[in-house]
C-alpha positions as a LaTeX table, in Angstrom:
\begin{tabular}{lrrr}
\hline
Residue & $x$ (\AA) & $y$ (\AA) & $z$ (\AA) \\
\hline
Met1 & 49.36 & $-0.59$ & 158.50 \\
Ser2 & 50.17 & $-1.36$ & 154.88 \\
Gly3 & 53.37 & $-0.80$ & 152.92 \\
Ile4 & 54.52 & $-0.22$ & 149.34 \\
Thr5 & 57.11 & $-2.50$ & 147.74 \\
Ile6 & 59.34 & $-0.85$ & 145.15 \\
Gly7 & 62.51 & $-1.81$ & 143.31 \\
Thr8 & 65.54 & 0.36 & 143.92 \\
Ala9 & 69.14 & 0.14 & 142.73 \\
Val10 & 71.78 & $-0.35$ & 145.42 \\
Ser11 & 75.56 & $-0.48$ & 145.15 \\
Asn12 & 77.27 & $-3.77$ & 145.94 \\
Pro13 & 80.85 & $-4.07$ & 147.17 \\
Pro14 & 83.52 & $-3.20$ & 144.57 \\
Gly15 & 83.88 & $-5.80$ & 141.85 \\
Arg16 & 80.36 & $-7.17$ & 142.26 \\
Gly17 & 78.52 & $-4.66$ & 140.07 \\
Ile18 & 75.14 & $-3.11$ & 140.70 \\
Gly19 & 72.23 & $-5.17$ & 142.03 \\
Val20 & 68.51 & $-4.57$ & 142.42 \\
Lys21 & 66.55 & $-5.64$ & 145.48 \\
Asn22 & 63.12 & $-5.04$ & 146.83 \\
Val23 & 62.89 & $-2.63$ & 149.71 \\
Gln24 & 59.86 & $-2.73$ & 151.98 \\
Ile25 & 59.02 & 0.80 & 152.98 \\
Arg26 & 57.68 & 0.67 & 156.53 \\
Ala27 & 55.43 & 3.70 & 156.39 \\
Asp28 & 51.93 & 4.39 & 157.49 \\
Thr29 & 50.59 & 4.72 & 153.96 \\
Asp30 & 47.00 & 4.56 & 155.17 \\
Arg31 & 47.55 & 7.78 & 157.11 \\
Tyr32 & 49.38 & 9.31 & 154.13 \\
Phe33 & 46.58 & 8.62 & 151.67 \\
Ser34 & 43.93 & 9.55 & 154.25 \\
Arg35 & 45.51 & 12.99 & 154.58 \\
Ile36 & 45.32 & 13.45 & 150.83 \\
Ala37 & 41.72 & 12.24 & 150.88 \\
Arg38 & 40.75 & 14.69 & 153.66 \\
Ala39 & 42.42 & 17.58 & 151.83 \\
Trp40 & 40.67 & 16.61 & 148.61 \\
His41 & 37.26 & 16.40 & 150.28 \\
Ala42 & 37.94 & 19.78 & 151.89 \\
Lys43 & 38.86 & 21.13 & 148.42 \\
Leu44 & 42.30 & 22.08 & 149.71 \\
Tyr45 & 44.10 & 19.74 & 147.33 \\
Val46 & 43.38 & 18.84 & 143.72 \\
Cys47 & 44.33 & 15.26 & 142.91 \\
Pro48 & 44.62 & 14.44 & 139.19 \\
Met49 & 43.72 & 10.81 & 139.96 \\
Leu50 & 40.30 & 11.73 & 141.34 \\
Pro51 & 37.41 & 13.83 & 140.01 \\
Arg52 & 36.70 & 17.28 & 141.43 \\
Arg53 & 34.24 & 17.22 & 144.29 \\
Thr54 & 32.31 & 19.72 & 146.35 \\
Pro55 & 33.21 & 19.75 & 150.09 \\
Ser56 & 30.75 & 17.81 & 152.21 \\
Arg57 & 29.99 & 18.18 & 155.91 \\
Ser58 & 28.94 & 14.55 & 156.02 \\
Ser59 & 32.42 & 13.30 & 155.21 \\
Ser60 & 33.29 & 10.45 & 157.50 \\
Pro61 & 36.38 & 8.37 & 158.30 \\
Ser62 & 34.91 & 5.55 & 156.19 \\
Leu63 & 34.55 & 7.93 & 153.25 \\
Tyr64 & 38.15 & 9.04 & 153.69 \\
Ala65 & 39.27 & 5.40 & 153.82 \\
Asp66 & 37.37 & 4.67 & 150.61 \\
Thr67 & 39.02 & 7.61 & 148.87 \\
Ala68 & 42.44 & 6.57 & 150.15 \\
His69 & 41.83 & 3.07 & 148.81 \\
Arg70 & 40.97 & 4.51 & 145.40 \\
Leu71 & 44.17 & 6.55 & 145.44 \\
Arg72 & 46.28 & 3.48 & 146.17 \\
His73 & 44.54 & 1.59 & 143.35 \\
Gln74 & 45.13 & 4.45 & 140.89 \\
Leu75 & 48.80 & 4.64 & 141.91 \\
Ala76 & 49.28 & 0.91 & 141.36 \\
Thr77 & 47.61 & 1.14 & 137.93 \\
Leu78 & 49.87 & 4.05 & 137.01 \\
Cys79 & 52.99 & 2.11 & 138.00 \\
Ile80 & 51.93 & $-0.90$ & 135.91 \\
Ser81 & 51.21 & 1.33 & 132.90 \\
Val82 & 54.62 & 2.99 & 133.13 \\
Thr83 & 56.36 & $-0.39$ & 133.40 \\
Leu84 & 54.51 & $-1.84$ & 130.41 \\
Gly85 & 55.25 & 1.28 & 128.38 \\
Ala86 & 58.95 & 0.80 & 129.01 \\
Leu87 & 58.84 & $-2.86$ & 127.98 \\
Leu88 & 56.77 & $-2.59$ & 124.79 \\
Pro89 & 58.50 & $-1.70$ & 121.49 \\
Ala90 & 58.25 & 1.86 & 120.30 \\
Ala91 & 55.30 & 2.80 & 118.14 \\
Gly92 & 56.03 & 2.85 & 114.43 \\
Ala93 & 58.38 & $-0.14$ & 114.52 \\
Ser94 & 58.31 & $-3.92$ & 114.03 \\
Val95 & 60.48 & $-6.27$ & 116.08 \\
Ile96 & 61.65 & $-9.71$ & 114.99 \\
Glu97 & 64.47 & $-11.72$ & 116.59 \\
Gly98 & 65.03 & $-8.74$ & 118.87 \\
Met99 & 65.74 & $-6.47$ & 115.90 \\
Arg100 & 63.74 & $-3.29$ & 115.42 \\
Phe101 & 62.58 & $-2.37$ & 111.91 \\
Asp102 & 61.22 & 1.11 & 111.28 \\
Asp103 & 57.86 & 1.28 & 109.55 \\
Ala104 & 59.28 & 3.71 & 106.98 \\
Ala105 & 62.53 & 4.36 & 105.12 \\
Arg106 & 63.79 & 6.81 & 102.50 \\
Val107 & 65.50 & 5.68 & 99.30 \\
Gly108 & 66.32 & 8.08 & 96.47 \\
Gly109 & 64.40 & 10.83 & 98.26 \\
Lys110 & 61.21 & 8.72 & 98.31 \\
Glu111 & 59.32 & 7.60 & 101.40 \\
Leu112 & 58.91 & 3.82 & 101.54 \\
Gln113 & 56.72 & 1.66 & 103.78 \\
Leu114 & 57.71 & $-1.56$ & 105.50 \\
Asn115 & 55.92 & $-4.27$ & 103.55 \\
Gly116 & 57.00 & $-7.21$ & 105.71 \\
Thr117 & 59.83 & $-9.08$ & 107.41 \\
Gly118 & 60.97 & $-12.71$ & 107.29 \\
Leu119 & 63.45 & $-14.89$ & 109.15 \\
Arg120 & 65.87 & $-17.06$ & 107.16 \\
Ala121 & 66.67 & $-20.07$ & 109.32 \\
Gly122 & 67.96 & $-23.59$ & 108.74 \\
Leu123 & 67.52 & $-26.63$ & 110.91 \\
Val124 & 70.11 & $-25.36$ & 113.39 \\
Leu125 & 71.39 & $-21.88$ & 112.47 \\
Lys126 & 69.58 & $-18.63$ & 111.78 \\
Gly127 & 71.04 & $-16.68$ & 108.89 \\
Tyr128 & 69.37 & $-13.27$ & 108.72 \\
Val129 & 66.17 & $-11.31$ & 109.01 \\
Ala130 & 65.02 & $-9.74$ & 105.76 \\
Ala131 & 62.80 & $-6.67$ & 105.39 \\
Leu132 & 61.17 & $-5.26$ & 102.28 \\
Tyr133 & 60.30 & $-1.58$ & 101.84 \\
Leu134 & 58.01 & $-0.45$ & 99.00 \\
Pro135 & 56.28 & 2.78 & 97.88 \\
Glu136 & 52.95 & 1.11 & 98.71 \\
Lys137 & 52.22 & $-2.12$ & 100.55 \\
Ala138 & 51.50 & $-5.19$ & 98.42 \\
Arg139 & 50.57 & $-8.76$ & 99.33 \\
Asn140 & 51.20 & $-10.34$ & 95.93 \\
Ala141 & 54.67 & $-11.14$ & 94.57 \\
Thr142 & 53.66 & $-10.40$ & 90.97 \\
Val143 & 52.48 & $-6.94$ & 92.01 \\
Val144 & 55.71 & $-6.25$ & 93.90 \\
Leu145 & 57.91 & $-7.36$ & 90.99 \\
Gly146 & 55.85 & $-5.34$ & 88.52 \\
Thr147 & 55.81 & $-2.13$ & 90.56 \\
Ser148 & 58.33 & 0.48 & 89.46 \\
Gly149 & 60.03 & 3.01 & 91.69 \\
Ser150 & 62.35 & 3.01 & 94.68 \\
Lys151 & 62.63 & $-0.10$ & 96.85 \\
Arg152 & 64.78 & $-1.49$ & 99.66 \\
Leu153 & 65.66 & $-5.04$ & 100.59 \\
Gln154 & 67.34 & $-5.07$ & 103.98 \\
Leu155 & 69.22 & $-8.00$ & 105.51 \\
Arg156 & 70.03 & $-8.02$ & 109.24 \\
Met157 & 72.71 & $-10.65$ & 109.77 \\
Leu158 & 72.33 & $-13.19$ & 112.58 \\
Arg159 & 75.64 & $-14.97$ & 111.97 \\
Glu160 & 78.93 & $-14.45$ & 110.15 \\
Thr161 & 78.74 & $-14.88$ & 106.38 \\
Asp162 & 81.68 & $-14.54$ & 103.99 \\
Pro163 & 81.35 & $-13.10$ & 100.45 \\
Val164 & 81.83 & $-16.48$ & 98.73 \\
Thr165 & 78.91 & $-18.03$ & 100.62 \\
Phe166 & 76.73 & $-14.98$ & 99.97 \\
Val167 & 77.48 & $-14.95$ & 96.23 \\
Lys168 & 76.89 & $-18.72$ & 95.85 \\
Ala169 & 73.48 & $-18.37$ & 97.52 \\
Met170 & 72.53 & $-15.50$ & 95.18 \\
Gln171 & 73.74 & $-17.41$ & 92.10 \\
Lys172 & 71.64 & $-20.40$ & 93.09 \\
Gly173 & 68.60 & $-18.18$ & 93.63 \\
Met174 & 69.11 & $-16.59$ & 90.23 \\
Arg175 & 69.33 & $-19.95$ & 88.45 \\
Gln176 & 66.19 & $-21.26$ & 90.17 \\
Asn177 & 64.08 & $-18.25$ & 89.16 \\
His178 & 65.35 & $-17.29$ & 85.68 \\
Ser179 & 65.71 & $-18.90$ & 82.30 \\
Glu180 & 69.06 & $-19.33$ & 80.56 \\
Leu181 & 68.22 & $-16.43$ & 78.24 \\
Gln182 & 67.41 & $-14.16$ & 81.17 \\
Leu183 & 70.67 & $-15.10$ & 82.92 \\
Gln184 & 72.65 & $-14.29$ & 79.77 \\
Met185 & 71.06 & $-10.84$ & 79.64 \\
Leu186 & 71.96 & $-10.28$ & 83.30 \\
Ser187 & 75.42 & $-11.88$ & 83.24 \\
Ala188 & 77.56 & $-8.72$ & 83.08 \\
Arg189 & 75.65 & $-7.10$ & 85.90 \\
Leu190 & 75.76 & $-10.29$ & 87.97 \\
Val191 & 79.55 & $-10.15$ & 87.73 \\
Gln192 & 79.38 & $-6.55$ & 88.95 \\
Leu193 & 77.21 & $-7.67$ & 91.91 \\
Glu194 & 79.75 & $-10.37$ & 92.79 \\
Gln195 & 82.53 & $-7.75$ & 92.77 \\
Thr196 & 80.41 & $-5.52$ & 94.98 \\
Met197 & 79.87 & $-8.32$ & 97.51 \\
Asp198 & 83.65 & $-8.88$ & 97.59 \\
Gln199 & 83.98 & $-5.23$ & 98.61 \\
Val200 & 81.31 & $-5.68$ & 101.26 \\
Gly201 & 83.50 & $-8.38$ & 102.78 \\
Thr202 & 82.53 & $-10.75$ & 105.56 \\
Ala203 & 79.28 & $-9.76$ & 107.20 \\
His204 & 79.14 & $-10.25$ & 110.96 \\
Lys205 & 76.25 & $-10.77$ & 113.33 \\
Gly206 & 74.42 & $-7.47$ & 113.73 \\
Asp207 & 75.57 & $-6.02$ & 110.40 \\
Val208 & 72.92 & $-4.42$ & 108.19 \\
Ile209 & 73.07 & $-4.88$ & 104.42 \\
Asn210 & 70.81 & $-2.65$ & 102.32 \\
Ile211 & 70.17 & $-3.49$ & 98.67 \\
Asp212 & 68.47 & $-0.35$ & 97.40 \\
Phe213 & 67.03 & 0.66 & 94.08 \\
Ser214 & 66.04 & 4.07 & 92.76 \\
Pro215 & 65.31 & 4.99 & 89.14 \\
Asp216 & 68.03 & 7.65 & 89.20 \\
Ser217 & 70.93 & 5.56 & 90.55 \\
Gly218 & 70.05 & 1.90 & 89.96 \\
Thr219 & 70.94 & $-0.81$ & 92.49 \\
Val220 & 73.21 & 0.22 & 95.36 \\
Val221 & 74.56 & $-2.15$ & 98.01 \\
Ala222 & 75.56 & $-0.74$ & 101.40 \\
Ile223 & 76.74 & $-2.32$ & 104.64 \\
Asn224 & 76.04 & $-0.47$ & 107.87 \\
Gly225 & 75.21 & 2.65 & 105.87 \\
Thr226 & 78.39 & 2.64 & 103.75 \\
Pro227 & 77.87 & 2.03 & 99.98 \\
Arg228 & 80.14 & $-0.50$ & 98.29 \\
Gly229 & 81.01 & $-0.86$ & 94.63 \\
Arg230 & 79.38 & 1.01 & 91.77 \\
Pro231 & 75.64 & 1.35 & 91.20 \\
Ile232 & 74.25 & $-1.41$ & 88.98 \\
Pro233 & 71.92 & $-0.03$ & 86.25 \\
Gly234 & 68.51 & $-1.27$ & 85.26 \\
Glu235 & 65.28 & $-1.90$ & 87.15 \\
Asp236 & 65.12 & $-5.33$ & 85.54 \\
Phe237 & 68.26 & $-6.25$ & 87.45 \\
Tyr238 & 66.74 & $-5.27$ & 90.79 \\
Gln239 & 63.62 & $-7.27$ & 89.94 \\
Ala240 & 65.90 & $-10.23$ & 89.28 \\
Val241 & 67.43 & $-9.84$ & 92.74 \\
Leu242 & 63.98 & $-9.69$ & 94.32 \\
Arg243 & 62.98 & $-12.92$ & 92.54 \\
Ile244 & 65.56 & $-14.73$ & 94.66 \\
Phe245 & 63.27 & $-13.98$ & 97.59 \\
Leu246 & 59.86 & $-13.59$ & 95.93 \\
Gly247 & 60.05 & $-15.77$ & 92.82 \\
Asp248 & 58.32 & $-19.09$ & 92.16 \\
Asn249 & 61.29 & $-20.88$ & 93.75 \\
Pro250 & 62.31 & $-18.52$ & 96.58 \\
Val251 & 65.34 & $-19.08$ & 98.75 \\
Asp252 & 62.94 & $-19.63$ & 101.67 \\
Arg253 & 59.14 & $-19.79$ & 101.45 \\
Asp254 & 58.75 & $-18.50$ & 105.00 \\
Val255 & 60.87 & $-15.48$ & 104.11 \\
Lys256 & 58.73 & $-14.87$ & 101.00 \\
Arg257 & 55.55 & $-15.10$ & 103.06 \\
Gly258 & 56.95 & $-12.69$ & 105.64 \\
Leu259 & 58.15 & $-10.13$ & 103.08 \\
Leu260 & 54.67 & $-10.12$ & 101.59 \\
Gly261 & 53.19 & $-9.33$ & 104.99 \\
Gly262 & 52.00 & $-12.87$ & 105.73 \\
\hline
\end{tabular}
């Protein structure tokens, strides 16, 4: 006699929650599968796990046992496949640090593709996971910065970050990737971005910040789907923001590599 071990949920006493334990089913599974095998050989039962077969007078107990063994094997394979399917991430998505990023997004009515993701981490703390969405995938920073059209830079926060810290990091990234003349041309809009980040407020772990650009509306910052501040005009401004992450002196070279699909 052989048995089948399955996991089943059972109720524990009040206050102890729900537990899971293995239950050994004491059943004559050989006889069960043999009955299916006999019915299949007699063409009385169609089993989707086995091919169709013409009834045979020479069927023997050993043949039935072989068929029953095949049925048990197919059932075990099916159970494993179902379990793996439940554990694997859904198709059409990327997962990093336990966060799921869709392979596509819509900005300004345009369909964008996920170009890459990157983790911003220090020696001890992890700051955020960044994702870049573009009209077409690109592996070169110069190509990305020179491509016009809608784009999305998404930041998934892994720890609490206040507006002052966020703005200081962006100011540093701007200085490291732009000349003094370029910064002067961007200065008024940089002030507007700082005001927008003040309206965003403190970002908490799990918050999603989207920095979107579309030719019609300019740069729009949203937290958890809610836009903050006024749109900031000019594609050159959005390119300046992207240089913080993709410029010659990026905030994090691993993040740059990840955003470019590396």
